[in-house]
C-alpha positions in Angstrom: -11.1 18.1 -2.0 -10.0 14.7 -3.4 -11.3 11.7 -1.7 -9.1 9.6 0.5 -7.4 6.5 -1.1 -5.9 3.4 0.3 -3.5 0.9 -1.2 -2.1 -2.6 -0.4 0.3 -5.0 -2.0 -1.3 -7.5 -4.2 2.0 -9.2 -5.1 4.7 -10.0 -2.5 7.6 -7.5 -3.1 10.5 -6.3 -0.9 9.4 -2.6 -0.8 8.9 -2.0 2.9 5.2 -2.8 2.9 3.5 -5.8 4.5 1.4 -8.0 2.2 -2.3 -7.5 2.8 -2.0 -4.4 5.1 -3.7 -1.2 3.9 -1.8 2.1 3.7 -3.1 5.6 3.1 -2.1 7.0 -0.2 -0.2 10.3 0.2 -0.2 11.1 -3.6 0.0 9.4 -7.0 2.8 9.9 -9.5 3.2 8.7 -13.1 4.4 5.2 -12.5 4.1 4.8 -8.7 1.9 5.6 -5.7 3.4 7.2 -2.5 2.0 5.6 0.6 2.3 6.7 4.2 3.9 4.3 6.6 4.1 5.8 10.1 5.7 9.2 9.5 7.4 8.1 6.2 6.3 8.2 2.7 7.3 5.2 0.5 7.0 5.2 -3.3 5.7 1.9 -4.7 5.1 0.7 -8.3 1.5 0.8 -9.3 1.6 -2.7 -10.8 2.0 -4.4 -7.4 -0.8 -2.5 -5.6 -4.6 -2.7 -5.2 -6.0 0.8 -4.7 -9.4 1.7 -3.3 -11.2 5.0 -3.2 -12.4 4.6 0.4 -11.1 3.3 3.7 -11.4 -0.6 3.6 -13.8 -2.1 6.1 -12.3 -5.6 5.9 -8.6 -6.2 6.6 -6.5 -9.3 5.8 -4.1 -11.3 7.9 -1.3 -12.7 5.8 1.5 -15.0 7.0 4.9 -13.4 6.8 7.2 -14.8 4.1 11.0 -15.0 4.5 12.5 -11.6 4.0 9.4 -9.5 4.8 9.4 -6.9 7.5 
């Protein structure tokens, strides 16, 4: 069984994710990573993500920028 992976935005992008929040990786694809947000799966470009091979123990609090969700 593959180990659990987690990802978060490392660049502010309008892609449906919050900057600094960690999301469980559902699967990886050639140029993107599909993360689970609630019951939805959202593909995100690899170049804007930080990916970890284990559940993060430290979480970030990031101010919302204009246009974020």
